[in-house]
DOVEXDO-431145 format. One record per residue (C-alpha): residue in three letters; x, y, z. Coordinates in steps of 0.001 Angstrom, whole numbers. Example, Ala and Ser with C-alpha at 12.3 -4.5 7.8 and 13.67 -1.06 7.14 Angstrom:
<atoms>
<atom><r>ALA</r><xx>12300</xx><yy>-4500</yy><zz>7800</zz></atom>
<atom><r>SER</r><xx>13670</xx><yy>-1060</yy><zz>7140</zz></atom>
</atoms>
This chain:
<atoms>
<atom><r>MET</r><xx>45</xx><yy>-168</yy><zz>17</zz></atom>
<atom><r>ILE</r><xx>1505</xx><yy>3314</yy><zz>-1083</zz></atom>
<atom><r>ILE</r><xx>1039</xx><yy>6645</yy><zz>858</zz></atom>
<atom><r>TYR</r><xx>2322</xx><yy>10067</yy><zz>-73</zz></atom>
<atom><r>GLY</r><xx>2252</xx><yy>13649</yy><zz>989</zz></atom>
<atom><r>LYS</r><xx>3804</xx><yy>15162</yy><zz>3939</zz></atom>
<atom><r>GLN</r><xx>794</xx><yy>15123</yy><zz>6294</zz></atom>
<atom><r>LEU</r><xx>-40</xx><yy>11542</yy><zz>5822</zz></atom>
<atom><r>PHE</r><xx>3673</xx><yy>10587</yy><zz>5647</zz></atom>
<atom><r>PHE</r><xx>4540</xx><yy>12295</yy><zz>8966</zz></atom>
<atom><r>HIS</r><xx>1294</xx><yy>11007</yy><zz>10797</zz></atom>
<atom><r>VAL</r><xx>2289</xx><yy>7435</yy><zz>9995</zz></atom>
<atom><r>LEU</r><xx>6071</xx><yy>8082</yy><zz>10889</zz></atom>
<atom><r>ASN</r><xx>5119</xx><yy>9746</yy><zz>14219</zz></atom>
<atom><r>ASN</r><xx>2225</xx><yy>7205</yy><zz>15150</zz></atom>
<atom><r>TYR</r><xx>2780</xx><yy>4076</yy><zz>13248</zz></atom>
<atom><r>PRO</r><xx>6414</xx><yy>3671</yy><zz>12391</zz></atom>
<atom><r>GLU</r><xx>6283</xx><yy>82</yy><zz>12366</zz></atom>
<atom><r>ARG</r><xx>4110</xx><yy>117</yy><zz>9309</zz></atom>
<atom><r>PHE</r><xx>6929</xx><yy>1441</yy><zz>7158</zz></atom>
<atom><r>ARG</r><xx>8330</xx><yy>-1009</yy><zz>4540</zz></atom>
<atom><r>THR</r><xx>10026</xx><yy>1179</yy><zz>1993</zz></atom>
<atom><r>VAL</r><xx>10579</xx><yy>4934</yy><zz>1930</zz></atom>
<atom><r>TYR</r><xx>11117</xx><yy>6826</yy><zz>-1311</zz></atom>
<atom><r>LEU</r><xx>12548</xx><yy>10465</yy><zz>-961</zz></atom>
<atom><r>SER</r><xx>12650</xx><yy>12658</yy><zz>-3869</zz></atom>
<atom><r>LYS</r><xx>13827</xx><yy>15618</yy><zz>-1744</zz></atom>
<atom><r>THR</r><xx>16690</xx><yy>16179</yy><zz>669</zz></atom>
<atom><r>CYS</r><xx>15433</xx><yy>16200</yy><zz>4340</zz></atom>
<atom><r>ASP</r><xx>17410</xx><yy>17335</yy><zz>7502</zz></atom>
<atom><r>LYS</r><xx>19411</xx><yy>14814</yy><zz>9497</zz></atom>
<atom><r>LYS</r><xx>17060</xx><yy>14732</yy><zz>12337</zz></atom>
<atom><r>LEU</r><xx>14081</xx><yy>13854</yy><zz>10056</zz></atom>
<atom><r>PHE</r><xx>16216</xx><yy>11373</yy><zz>8153</zz></atom>
<atom><r>SER</r><xx>17333</xx><yy>9656</yy><zz>11378</zz></atom>
<atom><r>SER</r><xx>13563</xx><yy>9245</yy><zz>12372</zz></atom>
<atom><r>ILE</r><xx>12845</xx><yy>7659</yy><zz>9028</zz></atom>
<atom><r>ALA</r><xx>15753</xx><yy>5343</yy><zz>9355</zz></atom>
<atom><r>LYS</r><xx>14467</xx><yy>4086</yy><zz>12632</zz></atom>
<atom><r>ALA</r><xx>11338</xx><yy>3157</yy><zz>11123</zz></atom>
<atom><r>THR</r><xx>12869</xx><yy>1320</yy><zz>8178</zz></atom>
<atom><r>SER</r><xx>16231</xx><yy>574</yy><zz>6653</zz></atom>
<atom><r>THR</r><xx>15026</xx><yy>596</yy><zz>3215</zz></atom>
<atom><r>ILE</r><xx>15166</xx><yy>4086</yy><zz>2151</zz></atom>
<atom><r>VAL</r><xx>15447</xx><yy>4821</yy><zz>-1675</zz></atom>
<atom><r>ARG</r><xx>16253</xx><yy>8075</yy><zz>-3541</zz></atom>
<atom><r>VAL</r><xx>14176</xx><yy>8603</yy><zz>-6625</zz></atom>
<atom><r>ASP</r><xx>13849</xx><yy>11387</yy><zz>-9063</zz></atom>
<atom><r>ASN</r><xx>10776</xx><yy>13267</yy><zz>-9600</zz></atom>
<atom><r>GLN</r><xx>9546</xx><yy>11150</yy><zz>-12621</zz></atom>
<atom><r>LYS</r><xx>9758</xx><yy>7923</yy><zz>-10529</zz></atom>
<atom><r>ALA</r><xx>8120</xx><yy>9837</yy><zz>-7485</zz></atom>
<atom><r>GLN</r><xx>5267</xx><yy>10972</yy><zz>-9736</zz></atom>
<atom><r>SER</r><xx>4775</xx><yy>7299</yy><zz>-10938</zz></atom>
<atom><r>LEU</r><xx>4587</xx><yy>5983</yy><zz>-7473</zz></atom>
<atom><r>ALA</r><xx>2211</xx><yy>8505</yy><zz>-6457</zz></atom>
<atom><r>ARG</r><xx>214</xx><yy>8164</yy><zz>-9615</zz></atom>
<atom><r>GLY</r><xx>411</xx><yy>11780</yy><zz>-10400</zz></atom>
<atom><r>GLY</r><xx>-624</xx><yy>12793</yy><zz>-6803</zz></atom>
<atom><r>ASN</r><xx>903</xx><yy>15541</yy><zz>-4785</zz></atom>
<atom><r>HIS</r><xx>3740</xx><yy>13749</yy><zz>-3021</zz></atom>
<atom><r>GLN</r><xx>5633</xx><yy>16778</yy><zz>-1675</zz></atom>
<atom><r>GLY</r><xx>8826</xx><yy>14543</yy><zz>-2054</zz></atom>
<atom><r>PHE</r><xx>7628</xx><yy>11982</yy><zz>608</zz></atom>
<atom><r>ILE</r><xx>6377</xx><yy>8467</yy><zz>-429</zz></atom>
<atom><r>ALA</r><xx>6127</xx><yy>5214</yy><zz>1390</zz></atom>
<atom><r>GLU</r><xx>5187</xx><yy>1654</yy><zz>914</zz></atom>
<atom><r>ILE</r><xx>3397</xx><yy>655</yy><zz>4143</zz></atom>
<atom><r>GLU</r><xx>2007</xx><yy>-2404</yy><zz>5640</zz></atom>
<atom><r>PRO</r><xx>-1608</xx><yy>-2644</yy><zz>4216</zz></atom>
<atom><r>LEU</r><xx>-4361</xx><yy>-1257</yy><zz>6289</zz></atom>
<atom><r>ARG</r><xx>-7091</xx><yy>-3727</yy><zz>6967</zz></atom>
<atom><r>TYR</r><xx>-10721</xx><yy>-3369</yy><zz>7569</zz></atom>
<atom><r>SER</r><xx>-11882</xx><yy>-3894</yy><zz>11255</zz></atom>
<atom><r>GLU</r><xx>-14119</xx><yy>-6815</yy><zz>12177</zz></atom>
<atom><r>PHE</r><xx>-17662</xx><yy>-5983</yy><zz>13318</zz></atom>
<atom><r>SER</r><xx>-16826</xx><yy>-7038</yy><zz>16834</zz></atom>
<atom><r>ALA</r><xx>-14381</xx><yy>-4179</yy><zz>17174</zz></atom>
<atom><r>VAL</r><xx>-17314</xx><yy>-1595</yy><zz>16990</zz></atom>
<atom><r>LYS</r><xx>-20342</xx><yy>-3384</yy><zz>18358</zz></atom>
<atom><r>ASP</r><xx>-19667</xx><yy>-2253</yy><zz>21999</zz></atom>
<atom><r>GLY</r><xx>-19541</xx><yy>1357</yy><zz>20947</zz></atom>
<atom><r>LYS</r><xx>-22338</xx><yy>3980</yy><zz>21614</zz></atom>
<atom><r>PHE</r><xx>-22112</xx><yy>5827</yy><zz>18325</zz></atom>
<atom><r>LEU</r><xx>-21575</xx><yy>4489</yy><zz>14971</zz></atom>
<atom><r>VAL</r><xx>-21752</xx><yy>6079</yy><zz>11448</zz></atom>
<atom><r>ILE</r><xx>-23132</xx><yy>3839</yy><zz>8756</zz></atom>
<atom><r>LEU</r><xx>-22638</xx><yy>4361</yy><zz>5204</zz></atom>
<atom><r>ASN</r><xx>-25338</xx><yy>2688</yy><zz>2880</zz></atom>
<atom><r>GLU</r><xx>-24205</xx><yy>2201</yy><zz>-789</zz></atom>
<atom><r>ILE</r><xx>-21736</xx><yy>5131</yy><zz>-836</zz></atom>
<atom><r>THR</r><xx>-18939</xx><yy>4505</yy><zz>-3048</zz></atom>
<atom><r>ASP</r><xx>-17150</xx><yy>7935</yy><zz>-3580</zz></atom>
<atom><r>VAL</r><xx>-13929</xx><yy>7628</yy><zz>-1744</zz></atom>
<atom><r>GLY</r><xx>-13683</xx><yy>11491</yy><zz>-1394</zz></atom>
<atom><r>ASN</r><xx>-17020</xx><yy>11536</yy><zz>501</zz></atom>
<atom><r>ILE</r><xx>-16082</xx><yy>8325</yy><zz>2600</zz></atom>
<atom><r>GLY</r><xx>-12762</xx><yy>10003</yy><zz>3585</zz></atom>
<atom><r>ALA</r><xx>-14451</xx><yy>13287</yy><zz>4628</zz></atom>
<atom><r>ILE</r><xx>-17097</xx><yy>11432</yy><zz>6548</zz></atom>
<atom><r>ALA</r><xx>-14383</xx><yy>9270</yy><zz>8401</zz></atom>
<atom><r>ARG</r><xx>-12671</xx><yy>12658</yy><zz>9521</zz></atom>
<atom><r>THR</r><xx>-16069</xx><yy>13940</yy><zz>10656</zz></atom>
<atom><r>ALA</r><xx>-16970</xx><yy>10660</yy><zz>12402</zz></atom>
<atom><r>TYR</r><xx>-13634</xx><yy>10628</yy><zz>14195</zz></atom>
<atom><r>ALA</r><xx>-13666</xx><yy>14209</yy><zz>15054</zz></atom>
<atom><r>PHE</r><xx>-17157</xx><yy>14129</yy><zz>16711</zz></atom>
<atom><r>GLY</r><xx>-16521</xx><yy>10958</yy><zz>18793</zz></atom>
<atom><r>ALA</r><xx>-17918</xx><yy>8151</yy><zz>16725</zz></atom>
<atom><r>ASP</r><xx>-16780</xx><yy>4731</yy><zz>17653</zz></atom>
<atom><r>GLY</r><xx>-16611</xx><yy>3323</yy><zz>14378</zz></atom>
<atom><r>LEU</r><xx>-17516</xx><yy>3694</yy><zz>10651</zz></atom>
<atom><r>ILE</r><xx>-19426</xx><yy>854</yy><zz>8723</zz></atom>
<atom><r>VAL</r><xx>-19561</xx><yy>842</yy><zz>5064</zz></atom>
<atom><r>SER</r><xx>-22544</xx><yy>-1286</yy><zz>3862</zz></atom>
<atom><r>GLY</r><xx>-24224</xx><yy>-2277</yy><zz>733</zz></atom>
<atom><r>VAL</r><xx>-20771</xx><yy>-2529</yy><zz>-1287</zz></atom>
<atom><r>LYS</r><xx>-18395</xx><yy>-5296</yy><zz>-1604</zz></atom>
<atom><r>THR</r><xx>-14946</xx><yy>-3382</yy><zz>-2051</zz></atom>
<atom><r>LEU</r><xx>-13438</xx><yy>-14</yy><zz>-1668</zz></atom>
<atom><r>ASN</r><xx>-10091</xx><yy>1594</yy><zz>-2450</zz></atom>
<atom><r>LEU</r><xx>-8632</xx><yy>1888</yy><zz>913</zz></atom>
<atom><r>GLU</r><xx>-5476</xx><yy>3623</yy><zz>-391</zz></atom>
<atom><r>SER</r><xx>-7589</xx><yy>6513</yy><zz>-1720</zz></atom>
<atom><r>ILE</r><xx>-9775</xx><yy>6685</yy><zz>1511</zz></atom>
<atom><r>ILE</r><xx>-6622</xx><yy>6922</yy><zz>3717</zz></atom>
<atom><r>ARG</r><xx>-5596</xx><yy>10044</yy><zz>1786</zz></atom>
<atom><r>SER</r><xx>-9065</xx><yy>11687</yy><zz>1547</zz></atom>
<atom><r>SER</r><xx>-9524</xx><yy>10983</yy><zz>5327</zz></atom>
<atom><r>SER</r><xx>-6286</xx><yy>12693</yy><zz>6154</zz></atom>
<atom><r>ALA</r><xx>-5329</xx><yy>9616</yy><zz>8107</zz></atom>
<atom><r>ALA</r><xx>-8363</xx><yy>9466</yy><zz>10327</zz></atom>
<atom><r>ILE</r><xx>-9094</xx><yy>5778</yy><zz>9287</zz></atom>
<atom><r>PHE</r><xx>-5668</xx><yy>4875</yy><zz>11024</zz></atom>
<atom><r>GLU</r><xx>-7601</xx><yy>6079</yy><zz>14197</zz></atom>
<atom><r>LEU</r><xx>-11136</xx><yy>5033</yy><zz>13571</zz></atom>
<atom><r>PRO</r><xx>-12255</xx><yy>1460</yy><zz>12965</zz></atom>
<atom><r>VAL</r><xx>-13579</xx><yy>946</yy><zz>9563</zz></atom>
<atom><r>VAL</r><xx>-15983</xx><yy>-2188</yy><zz>8995</zz></atom>
<atom><r>LEU</r><xx>-16911</xx><yy>-3403</yy><zz>5433</zz></atom>
<atom><r>TYR</r><xx>-20289</xx><yy>-5063</yy><zz>5812</zz></atom>
<atom><r>PRO</r><xx>-21741</xx><yy>-5798</yy><zz>2315</zz></atom>
<atom><r>ASN</r><xx>-25150</xx><yy>-7266</yy><zz>3440</zz></atom>
<atom><r>ALA</r><xx>-26879</xx><yy>-3965</yy><zz>4629</zz></atom>
<atom><r>LEU</r><xx>-29983</xx><yy>-5728</yy><zz>5902</zz></atom>
<atom><r>ASP</r><xx>-28037</xx><yy>-8159</yy><zz>7969</zz></atom>
<atom><r>MET</r><xx>-26029</xx><yy>-5369</yy><zz>9407</zz></atom>
<atom><r>ALA</r><xx>-29239</xx><yy>-3365</yy><zz>10273</zz></atom>
<atom><r>ASN</r><xx>-30627</xx><yy>-6446</yy><zz>11983</zz></atom>
<atom><r>GLU</r><xx>-27417</xx><yy>-7109</yy><zz>13785</zz></atom>
<atom><r>LEU</r><xx>-27229</xx><yy>-3599</yy><zz>15112</zz></atom>
<atom><r>LYS</r><xx>-30806</xx><yy>-3640</yy><zz>16188</zz></atom>
<atom><r>GLN</r><xx>-30289</xx><yy>-6902</yy><zz>18140</zz></atom>
<atom><r>ILE</r><xx>-27544</xx><yy>-5404</yy><zz>20231</zz></atom>
<atom><r>GLY</r><xx>-29449</xx><yy>-2462</yy><zz>21157</zz></atom>
<atom><r>PHE</r><xx>-28635</xx><yy>223</yy><zz>18651</zz></atom>
<atom><r>THR</r><xx>-31271</xx><yy>2798</yy><zz>17542</zz></atom>
<atom><r>LEU</r><xx>-31186</xx><yy>3323</yy><zz>13953</zz></atom>
<atom><r>TYR</r><xx>-31537</xx><yy>6885</yy><zz>12706</zz></atom>
<atom><r>GLY</r><xx>-31375</xx><yy>7623</yy><zz>8998</zz></atom>
<atom><r>ALA</r><xx>-31081</xx><yy>10783</yy><zz>7113</zz></atom>
<atom><r>ASP</r><xx>-33689</xx><yy>11741</yy><zz>4594</zz></atom>
<atom><r>MET</r><xx>-35318</xx><yy>15082</yy><zz>3276</zz></atom>
<atom><r>ASP</r><xx>-38682</xx><yy>14190</yy><zz>4659</zz></atom>
<atom><r>GLY</r><xx>-37475</xx><yy>13231</yy><zz>8246</zz></atom>
<atom><r>GLU</r><xx>-37931</xx><yy>14884</yy><zz>11571</zz></atom>
<atom><r>ASN</r><xx>-35896</xx><yy>18118</yy><zz>12062</zz></atom>
<atom><r>VAL</r><xx>-32590</xx><yy>16960</yy><zz>13623</zz></atom>
<atom><r>SER</r><xx>-32493</xx><yy>19861</yy><zz>15866</zz></atom>
<atom><r>LYS</r><xx>-35466</xx><yy>18589</yy><zz>17695</zz></atom>
<atom><r>VAL</r><xx>-34469</xx><yy>14942</yy><zz>18005</zz></atom>
<atom><r>LYS</r><xx>-33639</xx><yy>13397</yy><zz>21428</zz></atom>
<atom><r>PHE</r><xx>-31071</xx><yy>10738</yy><zz>20591</zz></atom>
<atom><r>ASP</r><xx>-31007</xx><yy>7361</yy><zz>22429</zz></atom>
<atom><r>LYS</r><xx>-27949</xx><yy>6102</yy><zz>24240</zz></atom>
<atom><r>LYS</r><xx>-26695</xx><yy>3777</yy><zz>21508</zz></atom>
<atom><r>ILE</r><xx>-26910</xx><yy>5464</yy><zz>18092</zz></atom>
<atom><r>ALA</r><xx>-26316</xx><yy>4169</yy><zz>14551</zz></atom>
<atom><r>LEU</r><xx>-26538</xx><yy>7248</yy><zz>12003</zz></atom>
<atom><r>VAL</r><xx>-27314</xx><yy>5719</yy><zz>8574</zz></atom>
<atom><r>MET</r><xx>-26239</xx><yy>7882</yy><zz>5673</zz></atom>
<atom><r>GLY</r><xx>-27418</xx><yy>7036</yy><zz>2087</zz></atom>
<atom><r>SER</r><xx>-25849</xx><yy>7857</yy><zz>-1311</zz></atom>
<atom><r>GLU</r><xx>-26633</xx><yy>11385</yy><zz>-2804</zz></atom>
<atom><r>GLY</r><xx>-28307</xx><yy>9818</yy><zz>-5961</zz></atom>
<atom><r>LYS</r><xx>-30460</xx><yy>7238</yy><zz>-4297</zz></atom>
<atom><r>GLY</r><xx>-30484</xx><yy>7929</yy><zz>-715</zz></atom>
<atom><r>ILE</r><xx>-30861</xx><yy>4952</yy><zz>1755</zz></atom>
<atom><r>ASN</r><xx>-31661</xx><yy>1753</yy><zz>227</zz></atom>
<atom><r>LYS</r><xx>-35550</xx><yy>1271</yy><zz>581</zz></atom>
<atom><r>LYS</r><xx>-35360</xx><yy>-2123</yy><zz>2392</zz></atom>
<atom><r>VAL</r><xx>-32691</xx><yy>-622</yy><zz>4888</zz></atom>
<atom><r>LYS</r><xx>-34962</xx><yy>2331</yy><zz>5327</zz></atom>
<atom><r>GLU</r><xx>-37776</xx><yy>118</yy><zz>6496</zz></atom>
<atom><r>LYS</r><xx>-35601</xx><yy>-931</yy><zz>9281</zz></atom>
<atom><r>LEU</r><xx>-34912</xx><yy>2429</yy><zz>10651</zz></atom>
<atom><r>ASP</r><xx>-36308</xx><yy>3612</yy><zz>13985</zz></atom>
<atom><r>LYS</r><xx>-36365</xx><yy>7132</yy><zz>13098</zz></atom>
<atom><r>ILE</r><xx>-35878</xx><yy>9187</yy><zz>9934</zz></atom>
<atom><r>ILE</r><xx>-34142</xx><yy>12637</yy><zz>10512</zz></atom>
<atom><r>SER</r><xx>-33427</xx><yy>15679</yy><zz>8349</zz></atom>
<atom><r>ILE</r><xx>-31672</xx><yy>18961</yy><zz>8272</zz></atom>
<atom><r>LYS</r><xx>-33784</xx><yy>21999</yy><zz>8304</zz></atom>
<atom><r>MET</r><xx>-32121</xx><yy>24569</yy><zz>5861</zz></atom>
<atom><r>ALA</r><xx>-32779</xx><yy>28499</yy><zz>5836</zz></atom>
<atom><r>ARG</r><xx>-32975</xx><yy>28548</yy><zz>2028</zz></atom>
<atom><r>ALA</r><xx>-34714</xx><yy>26023</yy><zz>-333</zz></atom>
<atom><r>PHE</r><xx>-32225</xx><yy>23664</yy><zz>-1810</zz></atom>
<atom><r>ASP</r><xx>-32148</xx><yy>19986</yy><zz>-3055</zz></atom>
<atom><r>SER</r><xx>-29794</xx><yy>18785</yy><zz>-325</zz></atom>
<atom><r>LEU</r><xx>-26411</xx><yy>19054</yy><zz>1100</zz></atom>
<atom><r>ASN</r><xx>-23461</xx><yy>16904</yy><zz>-66</zz></atom>
<atom><r>VAL</r><xx>-23543</xx><yy>13650</yy><zz>1992</zz></atom>
<atom><r>SER</r><xx>-20396</xx><yy>14545</yy><zz>3852</zz></atom>
<atom><r>ALA</r><xx>-21515</xx><yy>18067</yy><zz>4800</zz></atom>
<atom><r>ALA</r><xx>-24952</xx><yy>16535</yy><zz>5910</zz></atom>
<atom><r>THR</r><xx>-23040</xx><yy>13938</yy><zz>8135</zz></atom>
<atom><r>ALA</r><xx>-21077</xx><yy>16711</yy><zz>9764</zz></atom>
<atom><r>VAL</r><xx>-24124</xx><yy>18603</yy><zz>10689</zz></atom>
<atom><r>ILE</r><xx>-25878</xx><yy>15623</yy><zz>12214</zz></atom>
<atom><r>CYS</r><xx>-22798</xx><yy>14311</yy><zz>13901</zz></atom>
<atom><r>ASP</r><xx>-22285</xx><yy>17868</yy><zz>15455</zz></atom>
<atom><r>ARG</r><xx>-25968</xx><yy>17595</yy><zz>16641</zz></atom>
<atom><r>ILE</r><xx>-25294</xx><yy>14168</yy><zz>18114</zz></atom>
<atom><r>ALA</r><xx>-22224</xx><yy>15113</yy><zz>19968</zz></atom>
<atom><r>ASN</r><xx>-22923</xx><yy>18563</yy><zz>21208</zz></atom>
<atom><r>GLY</r><xx>-26787</xx><yy>18671</yy><zz>21294</zz></atom>
</atoms>
């Protein structure tokens, strides 16, 4: 798994140095930084910018690229004892997923569950989440109905965002919260929607179709966390 860019590179270096396998440097760094990198891995390769661009697939690497131990999805057991979970139903855009991961982590969610899809590009989500998914358990649960049933069985109240729901500012949330967010095009899957305990919405000052799903998630997470 390849990571690149200063923010992500330094986050892994400072917090998970054992994950480094090979570091590729296309710029000179000071002795203190080089020493820190050398403590994490003995495999440090100097590359020219062309090679660096190739490794980063054209991304903004800022001279710092690394191959790291692949990040794995968490098991459902890692999040089932939490009090606040964010559930993404049939959302596939890695930019939105990454942004939602940042939001979920920032507002105290105990985990993120991606449901209704079979695979995702974790490398892209790592970058778009600004490394938040290193800190937040991410579970891939393809069967969304089974996921909803399992959450209900262990005491979670399922809240789903939809334009026709109750104003979120007036909702009193239960102790174990599972917030379900659907894709911008289709919303929450119809069968999953039937499993929800409460449908909520965001009241807006001006008429508009809807907020971007990551922005809507941020608004609702703030309401859950801060009342």
